[in-house]
C-alpha positions, -999 to 999 in steps of 0.1 A, spaced: 0 0 0 13 35 -9 7 60 18 4 91 -5 -28 75 -19 -45 72 14 -76 94 15 -79 97 -23 -114 87 -31 -122 69 -64 -158 60 -73 -165 31 -96 -199 30 -114 -219 -2 -111 -253 -11 -125 -282 -5 -101 -293 -41 -105 -259 -56 -96 -274 -73 -65 -298 -94 -85 -279 -98 -118 -246 -110 -130 -226 -99 -160 -192 -90 -173 -196 -53 -167 -206 -59 -130 -176 -82 -125 -154 -56 -141 -166 -28 -119 -159 -49 -88 -125 -60 -100 -115 -23 -107 -127 -12 -72 -108 -40 -55 -77 -33 -75 -79 4 -65 -81 -5 -29 -50 -27 -33 -32 4 -46 -42 23 -15 -71 43 -28 -104 46 -9 -128 31 -35 -166 26 -35 -191 11 -59 -217 37 -69 -249 31 -88 -267 65 -86 -259 102 -89 -269 107 -52 -243 81 -42 -217 101 -61 -227 133 -43 -225 115 -9 -192 99 -15 -175 130 -30 -148 112 -51 -118 128 -66 -122 105 -96 -152 86 -110 -146 56 -133 -179 54 -152 -190 27 -177 -208 21 -210 -206 48 -236 -235 31 -254 -259 42 -226 -254 80 -226 -283 88 -203 -269 67 -174 -235 82 -180 -248 118 -181 -263 115 -146 -233 99 -130 -207 122 -148 -227 153 -140 -228 144 -103 -190 138 -104 -184 172 -120 -205 188 -93 -181 173 -68 -151 187 -87 -140 151 -97 -123 139 -128 -142 115 -150 -128 85 -168 -152 64 -189 -145 28 -196 -164 28 -229 -176 -9 -234 -185 2 -269 -200 -27 -290 -190 -33 -326 -217 -17 -347 -215 -42 -376 -221 -70 -351 -251 -52 -336 -265 -46 -371 -262 -83 -378 -279 -91 -345 -308 -68 -353 -311 -83 -388 -313 -118 -373 -350 -117 -366 -355 -108 -330 -388 -120 -315 -415 -99 -300 -413 -61 -293 -376 -59 -296 -378 -73 -332 -406 -49 -341 -386 -19 -328 -354 -31 -347 -373 -34 -380 -391 0 -375 -357 17 -369 -341 1 -400 -319 -21 -378 -298 9 -368 -278 1 -336 -276 37 -322 -313 44 -328 -322 9 -314 -302 15 -282 -317 49 -278 -353 37 -284 -350 8 -259 -336 32 -233 -365 55 -238 -389 26 -234 -372 17 -201 -376 52 -188 -413 51 -197 -418 17 -181 -401 29 -149 -421 62 -149 -388 80 -146 -400 115 -155 -366 132 -152 -348 106 -173 -377 106 -198 -374 144 -203 -336 140 -209 -343 112 -234 -368 133 -253 -341 158 -261 -327 132 -285 -295 111 -286 -275 139 -303 -283 163 -276 -274 137 -249 -240 131 -265 -234 168 -269 -241 173 -232 -220 143 -222 -188 149 -241 -176 179 -221 -180 159 -189 -155 132 -199 -118 138 -191 -105 105 -204 -117 75 -224 -105 40 -213 -108 17 -242 -101 -21 -246 -78 -15 -276 -71 6 -307 -99 -9 -327 -125 1 -302 -111 36 -300 -111 40 -338 -148 29 -339 -158 54 -312 -140 83 -329 -156 73 -362 -191 72 -348 -188 101 -323 -164 126 -339 -169 150 -309 -147 126 -288 -117 127 -312 -100 153 -291 -107 135 -257 -77 119 -241 -77 81 -244 -58 53 -228 -58 16 -238 -68 -6 -209 -76 -42 -220 -103 -61 -202 -83 -75 -172 -85 -112 -166 -82 -128 -132 -75 -165 -127 -80 -183 -95 -55 -212 -90 -61 -236 -119 -57 -271 -105 -60 -295 -133 -72 -329 -119 -63 -362 -134 -99 -367 -145 -110 -351 -177 -145 -335 -172 -155 -349 -206 -165 -384 -215 -133 -396 -232 -138 -423 -258 -175 -416 -264 -169 -386 -287 -141 -377 -310 -141 -340 -299 -157 -318 -273 -167 -283 -279 -176 -259 -251 -201 -231 -255 -202 -209 -224 -221 -178 -216 -255 -165 -204 -284 -181 -224 -297 -152 -244 -302 -142 -280 -271 -119 -282 -249 -149 -273 -264 -169 -302 -260 -204 -287 -290 -216 -307 -269 -213 -339 -247 -240 -326 -276 -262 -316 -291 -259 -351 -259 -273 -367 -248 -298 -341 -265 -327 -359 -242 -321 -389 -212 -329 -366 -224 -362 -352 -190 -374 -339 -186 -345 -316 -202 -334 -283 -213 -298 -276 -214 -288 -240 -232 -257 -230 -227 -238 -197 -246 -207 -185 -278 -195 -169 -309 -184 -188 -316 -147 -191 -351 -143 -177 -357 -112 -198 -353 -132 -230 -379 -160 -224 -387 -168 -261 -350 -174 -269 -345 -195 -238 -376 -216 -246 -362 -223 -281 -328 -232 -265 -345 -259 -244 -364 -272 -274 -333 -275 -296 -313 -290 -268 -339 -317 -262 -337 -327 -299 -299 -328 -301 -284 -361 -287 -248 -348 -290 -256 -317 -269 -258 -312 -231 -263 -283 -208 -245 -280 -175 -262 -248 -162 -241 -224 -143 -205 -236 -134 -182 -224 -107 -152 -205 -119 -129 -235 -111 -152 -259 -131 -155 -234 -160 -118 -231 -163 -114 -269 -161 -139 -273 -190 -122 -246 -210 -88 -261 -205 -99 -297 -215 -121 -289 -244 -109 -294 -279 -121 -259 -287 -143 -232 -272 -171 -219 -295 -181 -183 -290 -210 -177 -314 -220 -142 -301 -234 -117 -325 -211 -91 -309 -188 -86 -280 -164 -59 -268 -139 -85 -255 -152 -119 -246 -139 -131 -213 -144 -167 -224 -121 -161 -254 -95 -146 -231 -96 -175 -206 -93 -200 -235 -64 -181 -251 -45 -181 -218 -51 -218 -212 -40 -227 -247 -74 -239 -260 -84 -229 -296 -113 -206 -300 -140 -205 -327 -155 -170 -325 -179 -147 -341 -164 -120 -362 -176 -89 -344 -154 -83 -314 -125 -61 -305 -105 -89 -288 -81 -94 -318 -63 -64 -303 -54 -85 -273 -57 -121 -288 -40 -119 -322 -38 -156 -328 -53 -190 -317 -87 -179 -328 -107 -190 -359 -133 -163 -367 -164 -166 -388 -194 -145 -399 -224 -154 -377 -247 -146 -406 -232 -175 -425 -241 -207 -405 -224 -230 -431 -191 -213 -422 -195 -225 -387 -203 -260 -399 -172 -261 -421 -150 -250 -392 -165 -275 -367 -161 -304 -392 -125 -295 -400 -95 -307 -381 -85 -271 -374 -102 -271 -341 -78 -292 -321 -60 -284 -288 -26 -267 -292 -15 -268 -256 -19 -296 -231 -41 -283 -203 -18 -295 -175 12 -279 -192 -7 -246 -195 -17 -247 -158 17 -257 -146 36 -230 -167 37 -193 -163 15 -188 -193 -17 -181 -173 0 -158 -148 19 -138 -175 -13 -133 -195 -33 -122 -165 -5 -97 -156 -3 -83 -191 -41 -76 -191 -38 -57 -158 -8 -37 -168 -29 -10 -185 -51 -4 -155 -22 -5 -131 -4 22 -151 -35 43 -152 -38 40 -114 -3 51 -108 -8 81 -131 -40 90 -112 -22 87 -79 6 111 -90 -18 136 -105 -43 137 -77 -17 137 -50 0 167 -66 -34 186 -65 -39 179 -28 
């Protein structure tokens, strides 16, 4: 712990529903706050502007540039306290979102997408407006009615620094929001934490019954696109497909289809939610990890697999090539036959023995490299804020 950081308050934004829901953004906020405390900062997780006002941080780390209304409230409160604002952008690839919206979403979401011409920015704005109306949040609704351009215009001056996962994400942001081109930016990859990976002698898969085992992990929801794998599994009859993840209750039609497809696929099974230790064991021992998501910022599953030496078959629309340049076979999720061809080929075979990966420094070194950007940012913040004290 560094004594000159004591008393420096850093707030970290977290979703208001973090007590009842899980997700990569929630885990990321908690990881950042814990890391800041290890550096000697006084850090708190904040989910509302009033909490920012009460905590009085010197710096606020806010999240999710794709949700400008939530950012505006949190960043505005931080500026009222005289705090600096850094935004970890979590900006999704727009081409992946367009593909997702074109995929034929069921119910109201599909109707909204079609009405808005499958435009990602307009879709995100419209769904946020609908949430405000449903919550009867009059203040937020008034802000939303100003329009997305006005929200962005009001937000940009409040941001002191952008924290991006890599150069590709930054380029996409600057292309889509030119007003942010002059905002200071720092590359901070999605950090990856590994508990002790103890590879037991027993492989979690049924050896000898199937030629290969493919793991498909992630929350069961339409954006993750697991059903695309279920639809083609019958064309790869010599391989087993193992699914892990909990259903998203807000996507009931998709989850119902998932269960129907699963019941009709003899070479597929679903494990539900796994502990982190069990998930890493399955990733390490799989012949390949399949990540069929329509879009991701950086897929944690892909990063875990890369560190453990397991090949990855991934959808095209993600920024993780900046951090994971090799060991990944990418395909267009709008072309199901491309996925079939990859799964049927011999390309998806393990490159690193799981026990060797666990025993070597590969995992530790990769984890340290992903944290280096945030640690450097924390040191710079400490020096700058200490000098202002």
